[in-house]
Each structure stands twice: as structure tokens, then as C-alpha cells.
C-alpha positions as CSV (number, residue, x, y, z in Angstrom):
1,M,5.2,131.0,160.0
2,L,1.9,131.7,161.8
3,V,3.0,133.2,165.1
4,D,2.8,136.6,166.5
5,V,6.0,138.5,165.6
6,D,6.1,140.0,169.1
7,D,6.3,136.5,170.6
8,V,9.6,135.8,168.8
9,P,12.7,136.5,171.0
10,G,15.0,139.0,169.3
11,E,15.5,142.6,168.4
12,D,13.9,145.2,166.2
13,L,16.5,146.5,163.7
14,E,17.2,150.0,162.6
15,L,17.2,150.6,158.8
16,R,19.8,152.9,157.3
17,L,20.7,153.9,153.8
18,D,22.9,151.3,152.1
19,E,24.5,154.0,149.9
20,A,24.6,157.8,150.0
21,V,21.8,159.6,148.3
22,L,20.6,163.2,148.5
23,Q,17.3,162.4,150.2
24,Q,16.7,160.8,153.5
25,P,14.2,158.0,154.0
26,P,11.2,158.6,156.3
27,S,11.7,157.8,160.0
28,G,9.8,155.1,161.9
29,L,11.2,152.1,160.0
30,S,12.7,150.4,163.0
31,S,9.9,147.9,163.4
32,L,9.9,146.5,159.9
33,I,12.6,143.9,160.4
34,R,13.2,141.8,163.5
35,I,16.0,139.3,164.0
36,G,15.4,136.3,166.2
37,E,17.9,134.3,168.3
38,P,20.0,132.0,166.1
39,N,20.5,128.4,167.4
40,A,23.2,125.9,166.4
41,F,23.3,122.2,166.9
42,D,25.2,119.1,165.6
43,A,23.7,117.9,162.3
44,V,25.0,114.3,162.7
45,D,23.5,114.0,166.2
46,L,20.2,115.2,164.7
47,A,20.4,112.6,162.0
48,R,21.1,109.8,164.5
49,V,18.4,110.9,167.0
50,S,15.9,110.8,164.1
51,A,17.2,107.4,163.0
52,T,18.3,108.8,159.6
53,P,21.3,106.8,158.2
54,V,24.1,109.1,157.0
55,A,24.9,108.8,153.3
56,P,28.2,106.9,152.5
57,E,29.7,110.0,150.9
58,V,29.0,112.0,154.0
59,E,30.2,109.2,156.3
60,L,33.7,109.4,154.7
61,L,33.9,113.1,155.7
62,L,33.0,112.6,159.4
63,A,36.4,111.6,160.7
64,E,37.8,115.0,159.7
65,H,34.8,117.4,159.6
66,D,32.0,118.7,161.8
67,F,28.5,119.5,160.4
68,T,26.5,122.1,162.3
69,V,22.8,123.0,161.7
70,V,22.0,126.7,162.3
71,R,18.4,127.9,162.7
72,L,17.8,131.6,162.0
73,P,14.4,133.4,162.3
74,V,13.9,136.7,160.5
75,S,10.6,138.6,160.8
76,V,9.1,141.1,158.4
77,R,6.3,143.4,159.7
78,P,5.1,145.8,157.0
79,T,3.0,148.9,157.9
80,E,0.3,150.9,156.1
81,R,3.1,153.3,155.0
82,A,6.0,151.0,154.3
83,T,6.2,147.6,152.5
84,V,9.3,145.4,152.0
85,E,9.9,144.7,148.3
86,F,13.2,142.8,148.7
87,L,15.0,141.1,151.6
88,A,18.6,139.6,151.5
89,V,19.9,137.7,154.4
90,E,23.7,137.2,154.1
91,V,25.9,135.0,156.3
92,A,29.7,135.4,156.6
93,L,31.5,132.4,158.0
94,E,34.8,133.3,159.6
95,A,37.2,130.5,160.6
96,P,40.7,131.8,161.6
97,G,43.3,129.3,160.5
98,S,40.8,127.0,158.8
99,T,37.8,127.0,156.5
100,A,34.1,126.8,157.2
101,T,31.7,126.6,154.3
102,C,28.0,126.2,153.7
103,W,27.1,122.5,153.1
104,S,23.4,123.1,152.4
105,L,20.6,125.7,152.7
106,E,16.9,125.6,153.4
107,P,14.9,127.0,151.7
108,E,17.0,126.7,148.5
109,R,14.5,127.8,146.0
110,V,10.7,128.7,146.2
111,D,8.7,129.9,143.1
112,E,5.2,130.9,144.2
113,E,5.0,127.8,146.3
114,I,3.3,127.3,149.6
115,K,5.1,124.8,151.7
116,V,3.7,123.8,155.1
117,A,5.9,122.1,157.7
118,T,5.9,121.3,161.4
119,T,9.3,119.8,162.3
120,V,12.9,120.1,161.2
121,G,14.7,117.0,160.2
122,I,17.9,116.0,158.4
123,T,18.4,113.9,155.3
124,S,21.1,111.3,154.9
125,K,23.2,113.8,153.1
126,L,22.9,116.3,156.0
127,S,20.6,118.7,154.3
128,V,17.8,120.3,156.3
129,Q,14.3,118.8,155.6
130,L,11.0,120.3,156.7
131,A,8.4,117.6,157.4
132,E,5.1,118.5,155.7
133,V,1.8,118.3,157.4
134,N,-1.8,118.6,156.2
135,G,-4.5,120.9,157.5
136,S,-5.9,118.4,159.9
137,N,-2.5,118.1,161.7
138,Q,-1.9,121.8,162.2
139,K,-3.4,122.2,165.6
140,N,-0.8,123.0,168.3
141,S,2.0,122.7,165.8
142,E,4.5,125.2,164.5
143,Y,4.5,125.5,160.8
144,V,5.8,127.7,158.0
145,I,4.1,129.0,154.9
146,R,6.5,129.9,152.1
147,Q,4.7,132.6,150.1
148,P,7.5,134.9,148.8
149,R,9.9,133.9,146.0
150,V,13.1,132.7,147.5
151,L,16.5,132.0,146.0
152,A,19.6,130.8,148.0
153,Y,23.1,131.3,146.9
154,Q,26.7,130.2,147.6
155,V,26.4,126.6,148.7
156,G,30.0,125.3,149.2
157,C,31.2,128.8,150.0
158,P,31.8,130.8,153.2
159,D,29.3,133.5,152.3
160,P,25.8,131.9,151.7
161,A,22.7,134.1,151.3
162,W,19.0,134.1,150.7
163,E,17.0,136.7,148.6
164,F,13.3,137.1,149.1
165,T,10.8,138.9,146.8
166,P,7.0,139.0,147.1
167,T,4.8,137.0,144.7
168,P,2.0,138.8,142.7
169,G,-0.8,139.8,145.0
170,R,1.1,139.1,148.2
171,R,3.4,141.2,150.3
172,L,6.6,140.1,152.1
173,E,5.6,139.6,155.7
174,G,5.7,137.2,158.7
175,V,8.5,135.0,160.1
176,Q,10.9,133.2,157.8
177,L,12.8,130.3,159.4
178,L,16.1,129.9,157.6
179,H,18.4,126.9,158.1
180,L,21.9,126.2,156.9
181,V,24.4,123.4,157.5
182,V,28.0,124.4,158.0
183,K,30.9,122.1,157.2
184,S,34.1,122.7,159.1
185,P,37.3,120.9,160.1
186,R,36.9,118.6,163.1
187,G,37.1,120.7,166.3
188,A,37.8,124.0,164.5
189,A,36.4,127.2,165.9
190,W,34.4,129.5,163.6
191,T,31.9,132.3,163.7
192,G,28.9,133.2,161.6
193,K,27.8,136.8,161.2
194,V,24.5,137.8,159.7
195,G,23.8,140.9,157.6
196,I,20.5,142.0,156.1
197,R,19.8,144.3,153.2
198,V,16.2,145.5,152.6
199,G,14.3,147.2,149.7
200,V,11.5,149.3,151.2
201,H,8.8,151.2,149.4
202,T,7.6,154.2,151.5
203,G,6.7,157.8,151.0
204,G,6.1,157.1,147.3
205,W,9.7,156.0,146.8
206,P,11.8,152.8,146.8
207,W,14.7,152.8,149.3
208,R,17.8,150.6,149.5
209,L,18.5,150.1,153.1
210,R,20.7,148.0,155.4
211,A,19.6,146.7,158.8
212,V,21.7,147.5,161.8
213,R,21.5,146.9,165.5
214,R,20.7,149.8,167.9
215,D,24.5,150.3,168.4
216,G,25.0,150.7,164.6
217,N,26.5,147.2,164.2
218,Q,25.8,145.8,160.7
219,S,26.3,142.3,162.1
220,V,22.7,141.8,163.3
221,A,23.2,138.3,164.6
222,Q,26.1,136.0,165.4
223,F,26.6,132.3,166.1
224,T,29.7,130.3,166.9
225,H,31.2,126.8,166.9
226,P,31.7,125.4,169.4
227,A,28.6,127.0,170.9
228,H,29.3,129.3,173.8
């Protein structure tokens, strides 16, 4: 996404060792990963506002289920001394007394593909869809360029995730806009907690690290339903 990372609301995350090793990673890695503010809104309302007819198989579920779109921005800002070789964004959906699962994810898979988009829409099956634009329409519009390889996991489960790795000749950097649709029982309360694992190359060595907030919390972002 071609915006200044400093303009994205959120928090720079600390990076700590994901497992105990004899050596300690270099200091000064707190600016590599930034988490933006997650936003959640009703997927069915989005479909209706955009005049997208809901698919019959989804329509049958609406009497007993809610569908919620969650938008999550994650920023990667490498330095001259440190580059990000791997990024995993993991979501844990917690619904006491009921079940919340991932209905769909975007991006689901990218293999050395550049995808340009300006708006977020919804398909008839309540999957997130990014509307593509060409170069002449990019002025004054927000758009995403998918340059790293991306794989999404765990659709239909309460623990969806994305894994990012750089493509040859590129480095992992910039803002990645992630979207998921959560399916939950009608009116049920649930919480989504976000964790991030990072592979960083710095000081001549690769390091396996976990992002944490300044207070040490490994849940670096959280969203709820109903929204508070």
C-alpha cells in the first residue's frame, strides 16, 4: 500500500525471541513492525449497500448467523541493518459458550503477483473482494500492491493466519491490508486476538522473534463483536 507508514494509526511493536537461545538479538528492532487499528463491520450490510445479491447458500445461514468483516493493517519497515524474511499474522477467535470461525480470508494466496486495488467490496458468498484499478485511476485513491508471497491458512477454523515471504529481488516492506470474514451464531459475543511472528535477518544472523506490545502483551491487536 503506497502510504507513509508514519501516517497509519497504530503502535510500533517490540520484537522478542520466540524461543530461548544462547545469544541475544541486536537492539533497535522496535520500529520494524507496526500494527494498525483493526476495524470490524457487518458483511451483509456491506453487500447490500453495494447492491451485491447474497448467494442462496449464504442466505440460508443468515437467520442463525452473523458475518463480520475485519480489516487489519500491518506495516513492515526494514532498515539498513535489519530485513524481514518472514511474517506470520495469526488470529485467535474466542467465543465463550459458542463458536466463531473464519468464513473467508483476503489475500488467500499470492505467488509473485502484483495486485492493485482501490476499494474493498464483498462477493455474493461474503468473501472480501478488492476492486482492481489501472494506472490512470490511481490518483487520489488508496491502493495495495501485493509483492510478497502470501499464503492464508485455516478457513473454517477459529485460528486463521497469513504467512508472508519476500519474492526474489524484493524485500518484505510496506503496509499489508488484511481482511477476514468471521461467521458466528446470531447475536453471539466473540473476541479476535492478533499475534505476530517474525523472521528477521540482522547482525549477520537470522532470528525467530515474536512481536509484543510495549507492556509485553503478545496479543498485539484485538477486535470484538458486537463492536464496543
